[in-house]
N, CA, C and O atoms as a Maestro MAE file, in Angstrom:
{
 s_m_m2io_version
 :::
 2.0.0
}

f_m_ct {
 s_m_title
 :::
 protein
 m_atom[296] {
  # First column is atom index #
  i_m_mmod_type
  r_m_x_coord
  r_m_y_coord
  r_m_z_coord
  i_m_residue_number
  s_m_chain_name
  s_m_pdb_residue_name
  s_m_pdb_atom_name
  i_m_atomic_number
  :::
  1 25 57.794 2.029 11.219 1 A "MET " " N  " 7
  2 3 58.095 2.909 10.119 1 A "MET " " CA " 6
  3 2 59.511 2.631 9.650 1 A "MET " " C  " 6
  4 15 60.409 2.436 10.468 1 A "MET " " O  " 8
  5 25 59.713 2.611 8.366 2 A "VAL " " N  " 7
  6 3 61.035 2.387 7.796 2 A "VAL " " CA " 6
  7 2 61.541 3.719 7.269 2 A "VAL " " C  " 6
  8 15 60.832 4.419 6.545 2 A "VAL " " O  " 8
  9 25 62.749 4.060 7.628 3 A "VAL " " N  " 7
  10 3 63.364 5.288 7.140 3 A "VAL " " CA " 6
  11 2 64.122 4.959 5.868 3 A "VAL " " C  " 6
  12 15 64.787 3.927 5.776 3 A "VAL " " O  " 8
  13 25 64.020 5.834 4.900 4 A "ALA " " N  " 7
  14 3 64.612 5.594 3.585 4 A "ALA " " CA " 6
  15 2 66.123 5.430 3.657 4 A "ALA " " C  " 6
  16 15 66.794 6.007 4.513 4 A "ALA " " O  " 8
  17 25 66.629 4.635 2.744 5 A "PHE " " N  " 7
  18 3 68.074 4.421 2.632 5 A "PHE " " CA " 6
  19 2 68.761 5.771 2.460 5 A "PHE " " C  " 6
  20 15 68.280 6.635 1.728 5 A "PHE " " O  " 8
  21 25 69.870 5.940 3.129 6 A "GLY " " N  " 7
  22 3 70.607 7.181 3.016 6 A "GLY " " CA " 6
  23 2 70.354 8.136 4.168 6 A "GLY " " C  " 6
  24 15 71.088 9.110 4.337 6 A "GLY " " O  " 8
  25 25 69.331 7.872 4.958 7 A "GLN " " N  " 7
  26 3 69.055 8.713 6.127 7 A "GLN " " CA " 6
  27 2 69.927 8.250 7.281 7 A "GLN " " C  " 6
  28 15 70.231 7.062 7.390 7 A "GLN " " O  " 8
  29 25 70.334 9.177 8.146 8 A "PRO " " N  " 7
  30 3 71.123 8.780 9.311 8 A "PRO " " CA " 6
  31 2 70.364 7.808 10.209 8 A "PRO " " C  " 6
  32 15 69.141 7.888 10.332 8 A "PRO " " O  " 8
  33 25 71.085 6.907 10.822 9 A "GLN " " N  " 7
  34 3 70.476 5.923 11.724 9 A "GLN " " CA " 6
  35 2 69.819 6.620 12.909 9 A "GLN " " C  " 6
  36 15 68.888 6.078 13.505 9 A "GLN " " O  " 8
  37 25 70.291 7.811 13.257 10 A "SER " " N  " 7
  38 3 69.711 8.548 14.374 10 A "SER " " CA " 6
  39 2 68.226 8.815 14.148 10 A "SER " " C  " 6
  40 15 67.447 8.818 15.101 10 A "SER " " O  " 8
  41 25 67.834 9.035 12.918 11 A "ILE " " N  " 7
  42 3 66.424 9.291 12.625 11 A "ILE " " CA " 6
  43 2 65.592 8.065 12.964 11 A "ILE " " C  " 6
  44 15 64.509 8.192 13.534 11 A "ILE " " O  " 8
  45 25 66.082 6.884 12.621 12 A "SER " " N  " 7
  46 3 65.353 5.653 12.936 12 A "SER " " CA " 6
  47 2 65.201 5.465 14.444 12 A "SER " " C  " 6
  48 15 64.143 5.059 14.923 12 A "SER " " O  " 8
  49 25 66.263 5.762 15.184 13 A "LYS " " N  " 7
  50 3 66.203 5.622 16.642 13 A "LYS " " CA " 6
  51 2 65.214 6.606 17.254 13 A "LYS " " C  " 6
  52 15 64.487 6.259 18.184 13 A "LYS " " O  " 8
  53 25 65.183 7.822 16.741 14 A "VAL " " N  " 7
  54 3 64.247 8.831 17.247 14 A "VAL " " CA " 6
  55 2 62.818 8.433 16.918 14 A "VAL " " C  " 6
  56 15 61.925 8.594 17.749 14 A "VAL " " O  " 8
  57 25 62.591 7.918 15.724 15 A "VAL " " N  " 7
  58 3 61.254 7.459 15.332 15 A "VAL " " CA " 6
  59 2 60.779 6.363 16.279 15 A "VAL " " C  " 6
  60 15 59.633 6.387 16.729 15 A "VAL " " O  " 8
  61 25 61.644 5.410 16.583 16 A "GLU " " N  " 7
  62 3 61.286 4.326 17.509 16 A "GLU " " CA " 6
  63 2 60.908 4.874 18.872 16 A "GLU " " C  " 6
  64 15 59.913 4.447 19.459 16 A "GLU " " O  " 8
  65 25 61.687 5.813 19.381 17 A "ALA " " N  " 7
  66 3 61.407 6.394 20.699 17 A "ALA " " CA " 6
  67 2 60.070 7.124 20.705 17 A "ALA " " C  " 6
  68 15 59.312 7.024 21.669 17 A "ALA " " O  " 8
  69 25 59.779 7.857 19.636 18 A "ILE " " N  " 7
  70 3 58.512 8.588 19.546 18 A "ILE " " CA " 6
  71 2 57.346 7.610 19.475 18 A "ILE " " C  " 6
  72 15 56.328 7.801 20.139 18 A "ILE " " O  " 8
  73 25 57.496 6.568 18.673 19 A "GLN " " N  " 7
  74 3 56.407 5.606 18.504 19 A "GLN " " CA " 6
  75 2 56.123 4.824 19.781 19 A "GLN " " C  " 6
  76 15 54.983 4.421 20.012 19 A "GLN " " O  " 8
  77 25 57.127 4.605 20.605 20 A "LYS " " N  " 7
  78 3 56.933 3.861 21.855 20 A "LYS " " CA " 6
  79 2 56.219 4.693 22.914 20 A "LYS " " C  " 6
  80 15 55.637 4.143 23.849 20 A "LYS " " O  " 8
  81 25 56.262 5.999 22.773 21 A "SER " " N  " 7
  82 3 55.618 6.861 23.777 21 A "SER " " CA " 6
  83 2 54.125 6.975 23.472 21 A "SER " " C  " 6
  84 15 53.723 7.105 22.316 21 A "SER " " O  " 8
  85 25 53.322 6.924 24.514 22 A "ASN " " N  " 7
  86 3 51.876 7.011 24.325 22 A "ASN " " CA " 6
  87 2 51.370 8.445 24.301 22 A "ASN " " C  " 6
  88 15 50.507 8.790 23.494 22 A "ASN " " O  " 8
  89 25 51.902 9.275 25.179 23 A "ASP " " N  " 7
  90 3 51.408 10.642 25.303 23 A "ASP " " CA " 6
  91 2 52.383 11.667 24.761 23 A "ASP " " C  " 6
  92 15 52.259 12.852 25.069 23 A "ASP " " O  " 8
  93 25 53.337 11.248 23.974 24 A "GLY " " N  " 7
  94 3 54.355 12.149 23.474 24 A "GLY " " CA " 6
  95 2 55.619 12.025 24.302 24 A "GLY " " C  " 6
  96 15 55.615 11.433 25.381 24 A "GLY " " O  " 8
  97 25 56.697 12.589 23.786 25 A "ILE " " N  " 7
  98 3 58.002 12.439 24.431 25 A "ILE " " CA " 6
  99 2 58.802 13.720 24.221 25 A "ILE " " C  " 6
  100 15 58.773 14.309 23.140 25 A "ILE " " O  " 8
  101 25 59.504 14.138 25.241 26 A "SER " " N  " 7
  102 3 60.303 15.361 25.145 26 A "SER " " CA " 6
  103 2 61.651 15.057 24.503 26 A "SER " " C  " 6
  104 15 62.053 13.899 24.386 26 A "SER " " O  " 8
  105 25 62.330 16.103 24.095 27 A "GLN " " N  " 7
  106 3 63.652 15.937 23.495 27 A "GLN " " CA " 6
  107 2 64.607 15.275 24.480 27 A "GLN " " C  " 6
  108 15 65.375 14.392 24.097 27 A "GLN " " O  " 8
  109 25 64.570 15.688 25.737 28 A "GLN " " N  " 7
  110 3 65.460 15.110 26.740 28 A "GLN " " CA " 6
  111 2 65.166 13.627 26.950 28 A "GLN " " C  " 6
  112 15 66.089 12.833 27.130 28 A "GLN " " O  " 8
  113 25 63.894 13.250 26.929 29 A "GLN " " N  " 7
  114 3 63.522 11.843 27.072 29 A "GLN " " CA " 6
  115 2 64.018 11.034 25.876 29 A "GLN " " C  " 6
  116 15 64.419 9.881 26.033 29 A "GLN " " O  " 8
  117 25 63.994 11.622 24.694 30 A "ILE " " N  " 7
  118 3 64.496 10.946 23.494 30 A "ILE " " CA " 6
  119 2 65.999 10.727 23.622 30 A "ILE " " C  " 6
  120 15 66.501 9.655 23.287 30 A "ILE " " O  " 8
  121 25 66.716 11.736 24.102 31 A "ILE " " N  " 7
  122 3 68.162 11.619 24.286 31 A "ILE " " CA " 6
  123 2 68.475 10.471 25.248 31 A "ILE " " C  " 6
  124 15 69.372 9.666 24.998 31 A "ILE " " O  " 8
  125 25 67.734 10.408 26.336 32 A "THR " " N  " 7
  126 3 67.944 9.357 27.330 32 A "THR " " CA " 6
  127 2 67.607 7.979 26.756 32 A "THR " " C  " 6
  128 15 68.352 7.020 26.962 32 A "THR " " O  " 8
  129 25 66.496 7.881 26.045 33 A "ALA " " N  " 7
  130 3 66.031 6.594 25.515 33 A "ALA " " CA " 6
  131 2 66.932 6.051 24.409 33 A "ALA " " C  " 6
  132 15 67.104 4.838 24.288 33 A "ALA " " O  " 8
  133 25 67.504 6.939 23.606 34 A "THR " " N  " 7
  134 3 68.275 6.489 22.447 34 A "THR " " CA " 6
  135 2 69.779 6.472 22.675 34 A "THR " " C  " 6
  136 15 70.502 5.752 21.987 34 A "THR " " O  " 8
  137 25 70.256 7.257 23.632 35 A "GLY " " N  " 7
  138 3 71.692 7.367 23.842 35 A "GLY " " CA " 6
  139 2 72.383 8.253 22.816 35 A "GLY " " C  " 6
  140 15 73.611 8.293 22.750 35 A "GLY " " O  " 8
  141 25 71.598 8.957 22.023 36 A "LEU " " N  " 7
  142 3 72.152 9.849 21.005 36 A "LEU " " CA " 6
  143 2 72.529 11.193 21.618 36 A "LEU " " C  " 6
  144 15 72.061 11.550 22.699 36 A "LEU " " O  " 8
  145 25 73.370 11.919 20.924 37 A "SER " " N  " 7
  146 3 73.750 13.255 21.387 37 A "SER " " CA " 6
  147 2 72.586 14.224 21.182 37 A "SER " " C  " 6
  148 15 71.679 13.975 20.388 37 A "SER " " O  " 8
  149 25 72.634 15.322 21.910 38 A "GLU " " N  " 7
  150 3 71.590 16.353 21.773 38 A "GLU " " CA " 6
  151 2 71.537 16.864 20.332 38 A "GLU " " C  " 6
  152 15 70.455 17.081 19.787 38 A "GLU " " O  " 8
  153 25 72.680 17.050 19.732 39 A "ARG " " N  " 7
  154 3 72.752 17.546 18.353 39 A "ARG " " CA " 6
  155 2 72.086 16.575 17.371 39 A "ARG " " C  " 6
  156 15 71.344 16.995 16.483 39 A "ARG " " O  " 8
  157 25 72.354 15.279 17.536 40 A "SER " " N  " 7
  158 3 71.751 14.265 16.653 40 A "SER " " CA " 6
  159 2 70.239 14.229 16.794 40 A "SER " " C  " 6
  160 15 69.517 14.111 15.804 40 A "SER " " O  " 8
  161 25 69.766 14.330 18.023 41 A "VAL " " N  " 7
  162 3 68.317 14.304 18.270 41 A "VAL " " CA " 6
  163 2 67.663 15.553 17.690 41 A "VAL " " C  " 6
  164 15 66.601 15.460 17.074 41 A "VAL " " O  " 8
  165 25 68.276 16.714 17.876 42 A "LYS " " N  " 7
  166 3 67.721 17.952 17.313 42 A "LYS " " CA " 6
  167 2 67.614 17.858 15.794 42 A "LYS " " C  " 6
  168 15 66.602 18.246 15.209 42 A "LYS " " O  " 8
  169 25 68.662 17.340 15.163 43 A "TYR " " N  " 7
  170 3 68.658 17.193 13.707 43 A "TYR " " CA " 6
  171 2 67.543 16.246 13.261 43 A "TYR " " C  " 6
  172 15 66.793 16.548 12.333 43 A "TYR " " O  " 8
  173 25 67.445 15.110 13.928 44 A "ALA " " N  " 7
  174 3 66.432 14.115 13.560 44 A "ALA " " CA " 6
  175 2 65.028 14.683 13.736 44 A "ALA " " C  " 6
  176 15 64.174 14.498 12.868 44 A "ALA " " O  " 8
  177 25 64.781 15.367 14.841 45 A "LEU " " N  " 7
  178 3 63.461 15.950 15.078 45 A "LEU " " CA " 6
  179 2 63.135 17.015 14.030 45 A "LEU " " C  " 6
  180 15 62.006 17.092 13.545 45 A "LEU " " O  " 8
  181 25 64.114 17.819 13.692 46 A "LYS " " N  " 7
  182 3 63.915 18.853 12.665 46 A "LYS " " CA " 6
  183 2 63.505 18.218 11.339 46 A "LYS " " C  " 6
  184 15 62.571 18.677 10.681 46 A "LYS " " O  " 8
  185 25 64.211 17.161 10.958 47 A "GLU " " N  " 7
  186 3 63.899 16.467 9.703 47 A "GLU " " CA " 6
  187 2 62.513 15.821 9.743 47 A "GLU " " C  " 6
  188 15 61.748 15.928 8.785 47 A "GLU " " O  " 8
  189 25 62.193 15.154 10.847 48 A "LEU " " N  " 7
  190 3 60.905 14.468 10.961 48 A "LEU " " CA " 6
  191 2 59.735 15.453 10.957 48 A "LEU " " C  " 6
  192 15 58.706 15.186 10.337 48 A "LEU " " O  " 8
  193 25 59.882 16.573 11.634 49 A "VAL " " N  " 7
  194 3 58.818 17.588 11.646 49 A "VAL " " CA " 6
  195 2 58.700 18.216 10.255 49 A "VAL " " C  " 6
  196 15 57.592 18.443 9.769 49 A "VAL " " O  " 8
  197 25 59.835 18.495 9.616 50 A "HIS " " N  " 7
  198 3 59.820 19.082 8.273 50 A "HIS " " CA " 6
  199 2 59.113 18.167 7.267 50 A "HIS " " C  " 6
  200 15 58.379 18.636 6.397 50 A "HIS " " O  " 8
  201 25 59.344 16.866 7.396 51 A "LYS " " N  " 7
  202 3 58.733 15.897 6.479 51 A "LYS " " CA " 6
  203 2 57.340 15.469 6.927 51 A "LYS " " C  " 6
  204 15 56.717 14.602 6.314 51 A "LYS " " O  " 8
  205 25 56.856 16.090 8.010 52 A "LYS " " N  " 7
  206 3 55.524 15.825 8.559 52 A "LYS " " CA " 6
  207 2 55.342 14.375 8.999 52 A "LYS " " C  " 6
  208 15 54.245 13.822 8.911 52 A "LYS " " O  " 8
  209 25 56.435 13.763 9.477 53 A "LEU " " N  " 7
  210 3 56.364 12.423 10.038 53 A "LEU " " CA " 6
  211 2 56.219 12.481 11.552 53 A "LEU " " C  " 6
  212 15 55.854 11.494 12.191 53 A "LEU " " O  " 8
  213 25 56.506 13.640 12.112 54 A "ALA " " N  " 7
  214 3 56.339 13.872 13.551 54 A "ALA " " CA " 6
  215 2 55.819 15.292 13.736 54 A "ALA " " C  " 6
  216 15 56.025 16.169 12.897 54 A "ALA " " O  " 8
  217 25 55.147 15.487 14.847 55 A "GLY " " N  " 7
  218 3 54.659 16.808 15.194 55 A "GLY " " CA " 6
  219 2 54.997 17.082 16.643 55 A "GLY " " C  " 6
  220 15 55.530 16.219 17.340 55 A "GLY " " O  " 8
  221 25 54.687 18.276 17.092 56 A "PHE " " N  " 7
  222 3 54.933 18.583 18.498 56 A "PHE " " CA " 6
  223 2 53.834 19.483 19.026 56 A "PHE " " C  " 6
  224 15 53.133 20.161 18.276 56 A "PHE " " O  " 8
  225 25 53.710 19.466 20.335 57 A "ARG " " N  " 7
  226 3 52.804 20.375 21.018 57 A "ARG " " CA " 6
  227 2 53.557 20.948 22.208 57 A "ARG " " C  " 6
  228 15 54.543 20.369 22.664 57 A "ARG " " O  " 8
  229 25 53.096 22.073 22.703 58 A "ILE " " N  " 7
  230 3 53.725 22.712 23.852 58 A "ILE " " CA " 6
  231 2 52.780 22.558 25.036 58 A "ILE " " C  " 6
  232 15 51.668 23.086 25.007 58 A "ILE " " O  " 8
  233 25 53.204 21.837 26.082 59 A "PRO " " N  " 7
  234 3 52.335 21.623 27.233 59 A "PRO " " CA " 6
  235 2 52.042 22.942 27.963 59 A "PRO " " C  " 6
  236 15 52.922 23.793 28.090 59 A "PRO " " O  " 8
  237 25 50.840 23.100 28.424 60 A "LEU " " N  " 7
  238 3 50.457 24.323 29.120 60 A "LEU " " CA " 6
  239 2 51.171 24.487 30.457 60 A "LEU " " C  " 6
  240 15 51.384 25.610 30.915 60 A "LEU " " O  " 8
  241 25 51.540 23.376 31.082 61 A "ASN " " N  " 7
  242 3 52.190 23.466 32.386 61 A "ASN " " CA " 6
  243 2 53.684 23.799 32.298 61 A "ASN " " C  " 6
  244 15 54.297 24.114 33.318 61 A "ASN " " O  " 8
  245 25 54.279 23.735 31.108 62 A "ASP " " N  " 7
  246 3 55.688 24.108 30.924 62 A "ASP " " CA " 6
  247 2 55.885 24.530 29.474 62 A "ASP " " C  " 6
  248 15 56.205 23.712 28.612 62 A "ASP " " O  " 8
  249 25 55.690 25.806 29.224 63 A "THR " " N  " 7
  250 3 55.727 26.305 27.849 63 A "THR " " CA " 6
  251 2 57.138 26.438 27.282 63 A "THR " " C  " 6
  252 15 57.305 26.898 26.153 63 A "THR " " O  " 8
  253 25 58.159 26.042 28.051 64 A "ARG " " N  " 7
  254 3 59.537 26.103 27.559 64 A "ARG " " CA " 6
  255 2 59.927 24.850 26.787 64 A "ARG " " C  " 6
  256 15 60.969 24.838 26.132 64 A "ARG " " O  " 8
  257 25 59.126 23.808 26.848 65 A "ARG " " N  " 7
  258 3 59.524 22.557 26.185 65 A "ARG " " CA " 6
  259 2 58.476 22.118 25.170 65 A "ARG " " C  " 6
  260 15 57.348 22.610 25.163 65 A "ARG " " O  " 8
  261 25 58.869 21.194 24.326 66 A "LYS " " N  " 7
  262 3 57.983 20.627 23.314 66 A "LYS " " CA " 6
  263 2 57.843 19.142 23.588 66 A "LYS " " C  " 6
  264 15 58.774 18.497 24.070 66 A "LYS " " O  " 8
  265 25 56.677 18.607 23.277 67 A "VAL " " N  " 7
  266 3 56.420 17.180 23.381 67 A "VAL " " CA " 6
  267 2 56.143 16.686 21.958 67 A "VAL " " C  " 6
  268 15 55.241 17.183 21.285 67 A "VAL " " O  " 8
  269 25 56.919 15.713 21.515 68 A "TYR " " N  " 7
  270 3 56.834 15.207 20.150 68 A "TYR " " CA " 6
  271 2 55.963 13.959 20.077 68 A "TYR " " C  " 6
  272 15 55.904 13.175 21.024 68 A "TYR " " O  " 8
  273 25 55.294 13.787 18.954 69 A "TYR " " N  " 7
  274 3 54.440 12.625 18.719 69 A "TYR " " CA " 6
  275 2 54.516 12.254 17.240 69 A "TYR " " C  " 6
  276 15 54.868 13.080 16.398 69 A "TYR " " O  " 8
  277 25 54.185 11.012 16.940 70 A "ALA " " N  " 7
  278 3 54.239 10.516 15.570 70 A "ALA " " CA " 6
  279 2 53.016 11.009 14.791 70 A "ALA " " C  " 6
  280 15 51.902 10.998 15.313 70 A "ALA " " O  " 8
  281 25 53.217 11.429 13.581 71 A "GLU " " N  " 7
  282 3 52.139 11.876 12.705 71 A "GLU " " CA " 6
  283 2 51.528 10.720 11.918 71 A "GLU " " C  " 6
  284 15 50.462 10.866 11.320 71 A "GLU " " O  " 8
  285 25 52.206 9.574 11.918 72 A "VAL " " N  " 7
  286 3 51.728 8.416 11.152 72 A "VAL " " CA " 6
  287 2 51.299 7.338 12.123 72 A "VAL " " C  " 6
  288 15 51.646 7.375 13.303 72 A "VAL " " O  " 8
  289 25 50.545 6.381 11.621 73 A "GLU " " N  " 7
  290 3 50.089 5.277 12.455 73 A "GLU " " CA " 6
  291 2 51.258 4.420 12.894 73 A "GLU " " C  " 6
  292 15 52.265 4.315 12.193 73 A "GLU " " O  " 8
  293 25 51.118 3.802 14.070 74 A "LYS " " N  " 7
  294 3 52.163 2.921 14.597 74 A "LYS " " CA " 6
  295 2 52.187 1.620 13.855 74 A "LYS " " C  " 6
  296 15 53.004 0.751 14.160 74 A "LYS " " O  " 8
  :::
 }
 m_bond[295] {
  # First column is bond index #
  i_m_from
  i_m_to
  i_m_order
  :::
  1 1 2 1
  2 2 3 1
  3 3 4 2
  4 3 5 1
  5 5 6 1
  6 6 7 1
  7 7 8 2
  8 7 9 1
  9 9 10 1
  10 10 11 1
  11 11 12 2
  12 11 13 1
  13 13 14 1
  14 14 15 1
  15 15 16 2
  16 15 17 1
  17 17 18 1
  18 18 19 1
  19 19 20 2
  20 19 21 1
  21 21 22 1
  22 22 23 1
  23 23 24 2
  24 23 25 1
  25 25 26 1
  26 26 27 1
  27 27 28 2
  28 27 29 1
  29 29 30 1
  30 30 31 1
  31 31 32 2
  32 31 33 1
  33 33 34 1
  34 34 35 1
  35 35 36 2
  36 35 37 1
  37 37 38 1
  38 38 39 1
  39 39 40 2
  40 39 41 1
  41 41 42 1
  42 42 43 1
  43 43 44 2
  44 43 45 1
  45 45 46 1
  46 46 47 1
  47 47 48 2
  48 47 49 1
  49 49 50 1
  50 50 51 1
  51 51 52 2
  52 51 53 1
  53 53 54 1
  54 54 55 1
  55 55 56 2
  56 55 57 1
  57 57 58 1
  58 58 59 1
  59 59 60 2
  60 59 61 1
  61 61 62 1
  62 62 63 1
  63 63 64 2
  64 63 65 1
  65 65 66 1
  66 66 67 1
  67 67 68 2
  68 67 69 1
  69 69 70 1
  70 70 71 1
  71 71 72 2
  72 71 73 1
  73 73 74 1
  74 74 75 1
  75 75 76 2
  76 75 77 1
  77 77 78 1
  78 78 79 1
  79 79 80 2
  80 79 81 1
  81 81 82 1
  82 82 83 1
  83 83 84 2
  84 83 85 1
  85 85 86 1
  86 86 87 1
  87 87 88 2
  88 87 89 1
  89 89 90 1
  90 90 91 1
  91 91 92 2
  92 91 93 1
  93 93 94 1
  94 94 95 1
  95 95 96 2
  96 95 97 1
  97 97 98 1
  98 98 99 1
  99 99 100 2
  100 99 101 1
  101 101 102 1
  102 102 103 1
  103 103 104 2
  104 103 105 1
  105 105 106 1
  106 106 107 1
  107 107 108 2
  108 107 109 1
  109 109 110 1
  110 110 111 1
  111 111 112 2
  112 111 113 1
  113 113 114 1
  114 114 115 1
  115 115 116 2
  116 115 117 1
  117 117 118 1
  118 118 119 1
  119 119 120 2
  120 119 121 1
  121 121 122 1
  122 122 123 1
  123 123 124 2
  124 123 125 1
  125 125 126 1
  126 126 127 1
  127 127 128 2
  128 127 129 1
  129 129 130 1
  130 130 131 1
  131 131 132 2
  132 131 133 1
  133 133 134 1
  134 134 135 1
  135 135 136 2
  136 135 137 1
  137 137 138 1
  138 138 139 1
  139 139 140 2
  140 139 141 1
  141 141 142 1
  142 142 143 1
  143 143 144 2
  144 143 145 1
  145 145 146 1
  146 146 147 1
  147 147 148 2
  148 147 149 1
  149 149 150 1
  150 150 151 1
  151 151 152 2
  152 151 153 1
  153 153 154 1
  154 154 155 1
  155 155 156 2
  156 155 157 1
  157 157 158 1
  158 158 159 1
  159 159 160 2
  160 159 161 1
  161 161 162 1
  162 162 163 1
  163 163 164 2
  164 163 165 1
  165 165 166 1
  166 166 167 1
  167 167 168 2
  168 167 169 1
  169 169 170 1
  170 170 171 1
  171 171 172 2
  172 171 173 1
  173 173 174 1
  174 174 175 1
  175 175 176 2
  176 175 177 1
  177 177 178 1
  178 178 179 1
  179 179 180 2
  180 179 181 1
  181 181 182 1
  182 182 183 1
  183 183 184 2
  184 183 185 1
  185 185 186 1
  186 186 187 1
  187 187 188 2
  188 187 189 1
  189 189 190 1
  190 190 191 1
  191 191 192 2
  192 191 193 1
  193 193 194 1
  194 194 195 1
  195 195 196 2
  196 195 197 1
  197 197 198 1
  198 198 199 1
  199 199 200 2
  200 199 201 1
  201 201 202 1
  202 202 203 1
  203 203 204 2
  204 203 205 1
  205 205 206 1
  206 206 207 1
  207 207 208 2
  208 207 209 1
  209 209 210 1
  210 210 211 1
  211 211 212 2
  212 211 213 1
  213 213 214 1
  214 214 215 1
  215 215 216 2
  216 215 217 1
  217 217 218 1
  218 218 219 1
  219 219 220 2
  220 219 221 1
  221 221 222 1
  222 222 223 1
  223 223 224 2
  224 223 225 1
  225 225 226 1
  226 226 227 1
  227 227 228 2
  228 227 229 1
  229 229 230 1
  230 230 231 1
  231 231 232 2
  232 231 233 1
  233 233 234 1
  234 234 235 1
  235 235 236 2
  236 235 237 1
  237 237 238 1
  238 238 239 1
  239 239 240 2
  240 239 241 1
  241 241 242 1
  242 242 243 1
  243 243 244 2
  244 243 245 1
  245 245 246 1
  246 246 247 1
  247 247 248 2
  248 247 249 1
  249 249 250 1
  250 250 251 1
  251 251 252 2
  252 251 253 1
  253 253 254 1
  254 254 255 1
  255 255 256 2
  256 255 257 1
  257 257 258 1
  258 258 259 1
  259 259 260 2
  260 259 261 1
  261 261 262 1
  262 262 263 1
  263 263 264 2
  264 263 265 1
  265 265 266 1
  266 266 267 1
  267 267 268 2
  268 267 269 1
  269 269 270 1
  270 270 271 1
  271 271 272 2
  272 271 273 1
  273 273 274 1
  274 274 275 1
  275 275 276 2
  276 275 277 1
  277 277 278 1
  278 278 279 1
  279 279 280 2
  280 279 281 1
  281 281 282 1
  282 282 283 1
  283 283 284 2
  284 283 285 1
  285 285 286 1
  286 286 287 1
  287 287 288 2
  288 287 289 1
  289 289 290 1
  290 290 291 1
  291 291 292 2
  292 291 293 1
  293 293 294 1
  294 294 295 1
  295 295 296 2
  :::
 }
}
């Protein structure tokens, strides 16, 4: 997926991390995989979910966290 010109590079890194995960990826896993700050990852996830490029689900075994996945084809 190509992120439009003018978007922060953090969004591209988060998209890559989400696309590489098969069963979804948590925010903490994204932070670890990308080396981005928590604030940058939160912003990127907010934008991607708002634009419907990513979605999330809440696992039944831990309802305090979200698992993110790509809404578009890889």
